[in-house]
C-alpha positions in Angstrom: 0.0 0.0 0.0 1.1 3.6 -0.7 -1.3 5.2 1.8 0.2 8.5 3.1 3.5 8.0 1.1 4.9 11.2 -0.3 6.1 11.2 -3.9 8.1 13.9 -5.6 7.4 13.5 -9.3 9.8 15.2 -11.7 8.3 15.5 -15.2 10.9 15.9 -18.0 10.3 17.2 -21.5 9.3 14.6 -24.0 6.2 13.3 -25.9 5.8 10.7 -23.2 5.2 13.4 -20.5 1.5 12.8 -20.8 1.9 9.4 -19.1 3.1 11.2 -16.0 -0.4 12.5 -15.6 -1.8 9.0 -15.5 1.0 8.0 -13.0 0.0 10.8 -10.7 -3.7 9.7 -10.9 -2.7 6.1 -10.0 -0.5 7.2 -7.1 -3.2 9.3 -5.6 -5.7 6.5 -6.1 -3.4 4.3 -4.0 -3.4 6.9 -1.2 -0.1 8.6 -1.9 0.4 12.4 -2.0 2.2 13.7 -5.0 4.1 17.0 -5.5 5.4 17.7 -9.0 8.3 19.6 -10.5 7.6 20.3 -14.2 10.7 21.3 -16.2 10.5 24.1 -18.8 10.8 21.5 -21.5 8.0 19.4 -19.9 5.7 22.5 -20.1 5.9 22.1 -23.9 4.0 18.8 -23.6 1.8 19.0 -20.5 0.5 22.1 -18.8 1.0 23.1 -15.1 -2.8 23.3 -14.8 -3.2 19.6 -15.9 -0.5 18.5 -13.5 -1.9 20.5 -10.6 -5.3 19.0 -11.3 -4.1 15.5 -11.1 -1.7 15.9 -8.2 -4.0 18.1 -6.1 -1.0 20.3 -5.3 0.9 23.3 -6.5 3.3 22.6 -9.4 6.9 23.7 -9.0 9.2 24.8 -11.7 11.2 28.0 -11.0 14.4 27.6 -9.1 14.5 31.3 -8.3 11.0 31.9 -7.3 11.3 33.9 -4.0 7.8 32.9 -2.9 8.5 29.2 -3.5 11.9 29.4 -1.8 10.3 31.0 1.2 7.4 28.5 1.4 9.1 25.3 0.0 12.7 25.7 -0.8 14.4 23.2 -3.1 16.2 21.6 -0.2 13.0 20.9 1.7 11.1 20.0 -1.5 13.7 17.3 -2.3 13.8 15.9 1.1 10.1 16.0 2.2 9.3 13.1 -0.1 9.7 9.4 0.6 10.8 8.8 -3.0 11.8 10.9 -6.0 10.4 9.7 -9.3 11.6 11.1 -12.7 9.2 10.3 -15.5 10.0 10.8 -18.2 13.7 10.9 -17.5 15.1 12.5 -20.7 18.7 12.1 -21.9 19.3 15.7 -20.7 18.1 14.9 -17.2 20.0 11.7 -17.0 23.2 13.5 -18.1 22.7 16.2 -15.5 22.1 13.6 -12.8 25.2 11.5 -13.8 27.5 14.6 -13.9 26.2 16.5 -10.8 24.8 19.5 -12.7 22.2 21.7 -11.1 21.0 24.6 -13.3 17.3 24.3 -12.8 14.9 23.2 -10.1 14.6 19.6 -11.2 18.4 19.0 -11.4 19.0 21.0 -8.2 16.4 18.9 -6.3 17.9 15.7 -7.6 21.3 16.7 -6.4 20.1 17.9 -3.1 17.8 15.0 -2.2 18.8 12.4 0.4 16.0 10.0 -0.6 16.0 7.2 -3.1 15.5 8.1 -6.8 13.6 6.1 -9.4 14.0 7.1 -13.1 11.9 6.0 -16.0 14.0 6.8 -19.2 12.3 7.9 -22.4 14.0 9.1 -25.5 14.8 8.4 -29.2 16.3 5.0 -29.7 19.6 6.5 -31.0 19.9 8.7 -28.0 19.3 5.7 -25.7 21.9 3.7 -27.5 24.5 6.5 -27.7 27.7 5.8 -25.8 27.3 8.9 -23.7 23.8 7.8 -22.5 25.1 4.3 -21.8 28.0 5.8 -19.7 25.6 8.1 -17.8 23.2 5.2 -17.1 26.0 3.0 -15.8 27.0 5.9 -13.5 23.5 6.3 -12.1 23.0 2.6 -11.6 26.3 2.5 -9.8 25.2 5.4 -7.6 22.1 3.3 -6.5 19.5 5.0 -8.7 16.6 2.6 -9.5 15.5 2.3 -13.1 12.3 1.1 -14.7 12.2 0.7 -18.5 12.5 1.8 -21.2 10.3 -0.3 -23.3 10.9 -1.3 -26.9 8.5 -0.2 -29.5 7.6 2.4 -32.2 8.7 6.0 -31.6 6.8 9.2 -32.3 9.6 10.0 -34.8 8.8 6.9 -36.8 11.8 4.7 -35.5 11.6 1.5 -33.6 13.6 0.2 -30.6 14.2 0.7 -26.9 13.4 4.2 -25.6 9.6 4.2 -24.9 8.6 5.2 -21.4 7.5 2.4 -19.2 3.7 2.2 -18.8 2.4 4.0 -15.7 1.3 0.6 -14.1 4.9 -0.6 -14.5 6.3 2.5 -12.9 3.7 2.2 -10.1 4.9 -1.4 -9.5 8.5 -0.3 -9.3 7.5 2.4 -6.7 5.7 -0.3 -4.7 8.8 -2.5 -4.8 11.0 0.3 -3.5 8.7 1.7 -0.8 7.0 -1.5 0.4 9.5 -4.4 -0.3 8.0 -7.7 0.7 4.9 -6.1 2.3 1.3 -6.7 1.4 -1.4 -9.3 1.8 0.6 -11.9 -0.2 3.8 -11.5 1.6 5.7 -14.8 1.9 3.6 -16.4 -0.8 4.8 -17.8 -4.2 2.5 -17.0 -7.1 3.0 -18.7 -10.4 1.5 -16.9 -13.4 1.4 -17.9 -17.1 0.8 -15.3 -19.8 0.6 -14.7 -23.5 0.3 -17.0 -26.4 2.4 -20.0 -27.5 3.9 -20.3 -30.9 3.9 -23.8 -32.4 6.2 -24.1 -35.4 5.2 -25.3 -38.8 8.6 -24.8 -40.3 11.5 -22.5 -39.4 9.6 -19.4 -40.5 5.9 -20.2 -39.9 4.0 -21.0 -36.7 0.5 -21.4 -35.3 -0.5 -18.8 -32.7 -3.4 -16.8 -31.4 -4.1 -13.1 -30.7 -3.3 -13.1 -27.0 -1.2 -10.0 -26.1 -0.3 -11.1 -22.5 -1.6 -7.9 -21.1 -3.9 -9.5 -18.6 -1.4 -12.2 -17.4 1.3 -9.6 -17.0 -1.0 -7.3 -15.1 -1.8 -10.2 -12.7 1.9 -10.8 -12.2 2.5 -7.1 -11.5 -0.4 -6.9 -9.1 0.7 -10.0 -7.2 4.2 -8.6 -6.8 2.7 -5.3 -5.6 0.8 -7.3 -3.0 4.1 -8.7 -1.7 4.3 -12.1 -3.4 7.3 -13.7 -4.9 6.2 -14.1 -8.5 7.3 -16.4 -11.3 5.9 -15.3 -14.6 6.1 -17.9 -17.4 5.5 -15.9 -20.6 5.0 -16.9 -24.2 6.1 -14.5 -27.0 4.7 -11.0 -26.2 5.6 -7.4 -27.2 5.0 -5.9 -23.7 7.6 -5.1 -21.0 8.4 -7.5 -18.1 6.6 -6.4 -14.9 9.0 -4.9 -12.3 10.0 -7.2 -9.4 9.0 -10.4 -11.1 11.1 -13.4 -12.2 10.3 -14.0 -15.9 10.8 -17.2 -17.7 10.3 -16.8 -21.5 9.1 -19.7 -23.6 7.8 -20.3 -27.1 5.8 -23.5 -27.2 3.3 -25.2 -25.1 5.7 -28.0 -24.2 8.3 -25.4 -23.1 5.7 -23.7 -21.0 4.7 -27.0 -19.4 8.4 -27.7 -18.5 8.8 -24.2 -17.1 5.7 -24.5 -15.0 6.9 -27.8 -13.5 10.3 -26.3 -12.7 8.6 -23.3 -11.0 6.5 -25.5 -8.6 5.8 -25.6 -5.7 3.7 -22.5 -5.5 1.0 -21.2 -3.2 -1.1 -19.9 -6.1 -1.2 -20.8 -9.8 -2.9 -18.4 -12.2 -2.9 -19.8 -15.7 -3.8 -16.9 -17.9 -1.8 -17.9 -21.0 -3.7 -18.8 -24.2 -1.9 -22.1 -24.8 -2.3 -23.7 -28.2 -4.3 -26.8 -28.0 -2.5 -28.5 -30.9 0.9 -28.4 -32.6 2.2 -29.7 -35.9 3.3 -33.2 -35.1 6.4 -33.0 -37.3 7.5 -29.4 -38.1 9.5 -29.2 -41.4 13.2 -28.6 -41.0 13.3 -26.3 -43.9 10.8 -23.7 -45.2 7.9 -25.4 -47.0 7.9 -24.1 -50.5 4.8 -23.3 -52.5 4.4 -25.8 -55.3 2.0 -27.1 -57.9 0.8 -29.8 -55.5 -1.4 -27.4 -53.6 -1.4 -26.6 -49.9 0.6 -29.1 -47.7 -1.3 -31.4 -45.4 -0.4 -30.7 -41.7 -0.8 -33.5 -39.2 -1.5 -32.2 -35.7 -0.8 -33.6 -32.3 -2.4 -32.5 -29.0 -0.4 -30.3 -26.7 -0.1 -31.0 -23.0 -2.9 -29.7 -20.9 -1.0 -27.6 -18.4 -3.8 -26.6 -16.1 -5.2 -30.2 -15.8 -1.7 -31.6 -15.3 -0.9 -29.2 -12.5 -4.3 -29.9 -10.9 -3.3 -33.6 -10.6 0.3 -32.9 -9.5 1.5 -33.7 -6.0 2.8 -30.1 -6.0 -0.6 -28.7 -6.8 -0.9 -25.1 -5.6 -3.3 -24.5 -2.8 -5.3 -22.2 -5.0 -5.4 -23.0 -8.7 -7.0 -20.4 -11.1 -7.6 -21.1 -14.8 -8.8 -18.8 -17.6 -11.4 -19.5 -20.2 -11.5 -17.3 -23.3 -14.8 -18.1 -25.1 -16.8 -16.7 -28.0 -20.2 -18.2 -27.0 -21.9 -19.6 -23.9 -19.1 -18.1 -21.8 -20.3 -19.0 -18.4 -21.6 -22.5 -19.3 -18.3 -23.4 -21.0 -16.3 -22.0 -18.0 -18.3 -24.1 -15.5 -17.7 -27.2 -17.6 -14.0 -26.4 -17.8 -13.8 -25.9 -14.0 -15.0 -29.5 -13.5 -13.0 -30.9 -16.3 -9.7 -29.3 -15.4 -10.0 -29.8 -11.6 -9.0 -26.2 -10.7 -10.6 -24.0 -8.0 -11.6 -21.0 -10.0 -12.1 -20.0 -13.6 -11.8 -16.5 -14.9 -14.0 -16.4 -18.0 -14.2 -13.7 -20.6 -15.8 -13.2 -24.0 -13.2 -12.8 -26.7 -15.6 -12.9 -29.7 -15.0 -10.5 -32.6 -15.9 -7.0 -31.6 -15.3 -7.5 -27.8 -11.9 -5.8 -28.0 -10.5 -8.1 -25.3 -7.8 -9.9 -27.3 -5.0 -7.3 -27.5 -7.0 -4.6 -25.9 -6.6 -2.8 -22.6 -10.0 -3.6 -21.0 -11.7 -6.8 -19.9 -15.0 -7.9 -18.7 -14.9 -11.2 -16.8 -16.9 -13.7 -14.8 -15.3 -15.3 -11.7 -16.6 -18.9 -11.7 -16.2 -21.1 -8.6 -17.8 -24.4 -7.6 -20.6 -22.5 -5.8 -21.1 -19.2 -7.6 -20.6 -17.1 -10.6 -19.7 -13.4 -10.1 -19.9 -11.0 -13.0 -17.4 -8.1 -13.0 -18.0 -4.9 -14.9 -15.8 -4.0 -17.8 -12.7 -2.2 -16.5 -9.0 -1.8 -17.4 -7.0 -5.0 -17.3 -4.8 -3.8 -14.5 -7.9 -3.2 -12.4 -9.1 -6.7 -13.2 -5.7 -8.0 -12.0 -5.9 -6.0 -8.8 -9.4 -7.3 -8.1 -8.4 -10.9 -8.7 -5.3 -10.6 -6.5 -7.5 -9.2 -3.7 -9.8 -12.2 -4.1 -6.8 -14.5 -3.9 -5.4 -12.8 -0.8 -8.8 -13.0 0.9 -9.1 -16.7 0.0 -5.6 -17.5 1.4 -6.1 -15.5 4.5 -9.1 -17.5 5.4 -7.0 -20.7 5.5 -4.3 -21.5 8.0 -0.8 -21.6 6.6 0.7 -25.1 6.4 
């Protein structure tokens, strides 16, 4: 929990500055108080009025404001917080921090603070990969500055690569890990989560897959870590960042995922959110299958291991086993049948029919199916679904004595 924690948020200049507004909203929703320093460059992308509205506090920016220096000098401002967060941390801010420069309020506060600092870098991929930035980052890490991100993806300038600001939820999880290490309702628990699709090869260049983005599974892993759990995330191929504070095992195929899950056991909780392919090509071609006059090749399929059912029968079965059911029709009925067939404790069922926007989207609407009830949850962001599920898990475990 971040209740009554004090965050000093420094917003640098970059197109990603708008995400700092969402971060401020999430922090206040978790009970933290937020003060913001907005750099002159940052004002080119977000307004002081917008920042003030979401932090609920005055926005600071002028190092030489006599009023501010009398009411809240830069020394007090930098030390009154429990944590200083720089998001986005531009190449310029990173260079100033690494070299001890202090020519504006943001850099002066960073040099004057005696509190931990978390930076979320964001910049053009070439700037991120430049030797000077790499040296500066190495200096900051060596100085004990915590880092979250950057993510890889498309840039506003049209380029692709590392340099995108971490998502607000990932920054929030990193803040949690720094301020509340090992605390929360799942403290001392091991939570195993699977996420994303699996890719089953046809030949060296083709594979069978599905449209799962991994957003929901990764959000659950992130929420479990924020609740104090030790989390193992077994992830199929995804294009999203690893959650902060989570041990990630990357796999490609269903059989690789099965092996990784078995290695990760025992666990107190298993949440199997991955969209695992039911079938694989029995004998993938060693070379690319060429198009010929004989028509389309015939593919012989074999059934993949049933990971959820196998874990349910395992001597190392988690105390609470949660499966997912992605359905396009009769969602609840199919989920109830799957609950019985698989031998798990809960099923989280959702409608992934065309037009639902769930597969690859940021929102979800689920039904929590247990042996005795079906609870319908309203449509909400996937991180909120994850938080709600983790709260249900924590409540279920707290009702049972520890072994």
